Residue, then its C-alpha position, 0 to 999 in steps of 0.5 A: m860541206t861549206s865551211p871556212m878553210p882550216q888554218p894551213g899546217t894544222a893536223e886534222t887530229v890530235t892525240v887524246t891522253t889516257g886520262r881524257r879517254a878515261a873521262y870519256l869512258v865514264v861520262l859518255v859511255v858508262l854513266p849513261v848506260l848505268l843511269l838508264a838501268l837505274a831508271v827501270p827499277a825507279a819507274w817500277g818502284w814509285g814511277i814518274g809523276p806529272r811534275d817530274l815528267v814535265v820537267a824532264v820533257v822540257m829539259y829534253l826539248v831544250s837539250i835536243f833543240g840545242i844540239a839540232i839547231g844550235y850545235h849542228r845546224l847553226f854552228t857546225h854547218r852555218a845553215f842560218k845566221a842568228n842575232r847574238a842573243l839567239r846564238i848565245a841561247l842556242m849555245l847554252a841549250g846545246g851545252m845542256a845536252v852534256e855532249g862536250p864543248l861546242t868547238l869539239w862537237c863541231a870539229e868532230h862533226r865536220r870531220h865526219h862529213k868530210y870522210a863519211d863512212r870512209e877511212g877518217d870518219p870518227h864514228s862510221p858503223w861500217r868501220y869493221g865490215d858490212t856483215g854479221p858480227a863486224l856490223l854489230r861491232g861497227m854499230l856499237h863503235a858508232h854509237i858509243g865505243w868511239f868515245y873511248t877507243a879513239r886515240h885521236r880526236s878532231s883538231r879544233r885548230h884545223w876544223v873550227p878556226d872560225l869558231l875559235a875566233d868567236p869571243d862568245v864561243r871561246r867564253f862558252d867553251a871556258a864556262y862549259p863545266v858551269v853549263v854542265l852543272l846548270s844542266f842538272a841544277l835547273p831541273a832540281a831547282a824547278g822540281g824543288l820550287w814547284s813542290m816546295s820540298w827536298s823530295g821534289a828536288w831530288s825526284a826532278f834531279l833524277w828524271g829531269g837531270l840524270v835520266r834525261y841526260a842519259v836518254v838525250h845521249h843515246v837518242t842523238w848517238s842513234v843518228n850516228s849508228i842507226a841512221h847510217t845503217f838502216g832506213d831508206r835513201p831517197f837521195r844519192t850520196r857517197d855514204r850510207s846516210s839514211n832516213v829513220w822516221w822514229v829516230a827523226m821524231l826522237t831527235l826533232g828532225e835529225g833522223w832525216h839524215n839522207w838529205h842532210h848528207v846531200e846538202p849539209t848546209c840546208a836548214r831543213h833535213g826532212v824535205l819530203k812529204g810527211q817528213f816532219d822536222p820540228s827543228a826546221r819549223l823552229i828555225r822558220w819561227f826564228e826567221r819570222a821573228g827577225w832573230a834569224h836570217g840568211v836561212r838556207w832553205p832547200s832548193p826544189d831543183r836540187l831536190t829533184t836532181h838528187r832524187v834516186d827516181h828524179s821524183p819531184e815529191a818534195g814536202s813543204l820547204r818552210 
């Protein structure tokens, strides 16, 4: 992974306080599961109407694109450059996913790439072994367990000094609690104004706010757990990153994970024929509009070189 050199003398991880671990347990582990459980009787009892479905889908797309394009491909890996307005918009969209401040998310992910599926990886499913109960335990750890069990988290001073030096990023991180509130207030406001009723606001808050937040979390975390355990690996990597088509569809391209671990700074993850990557397509539109530049598209030569069978069957690069 290409990234700015960390500041000399800074540790890779920092100790997490008991209070912060308890907050992670509630917000990132327990609450999303409870909300998904709540959605089942809610859907069975009165269902989800067209209005709530539209609000929920829009919020889902904003959240996933914000993580995939903003937090991940732009800020973590510098796969492209964006003008200031687009950078701020992608920061806000990523924050809507409620997966943490930008700098912490990027620090954890850069550490993951350095140590992928080895000692030091914050969320490898192979942590406890590769057979039976050990792998099941590892997948649970990679999916949600690591948020609470980890006594140390990635040091932002070490992993993301470039982001800490960015005034816009610092302001965003400081305002992150407000962004979280907006993530739930916006769908409620949309549902209330659309229906001109409090019941419409509460219904949209449930489906477009709470349930959407829970679904987004489990969908994005499936890249850590499922796309490092199952799927195909057409490219040679030092880790077990793989391609899982249904994870790719739900994450708007992130589930084409194998090539991403070969070339982390590449703006496109789905590089083979039939691997639809909506996030890469949107980056291409940003590029054509003049909002993005310096986009790192995949090299056909490198695709061929890293193929297990040296096959040149690459799909559209843009």
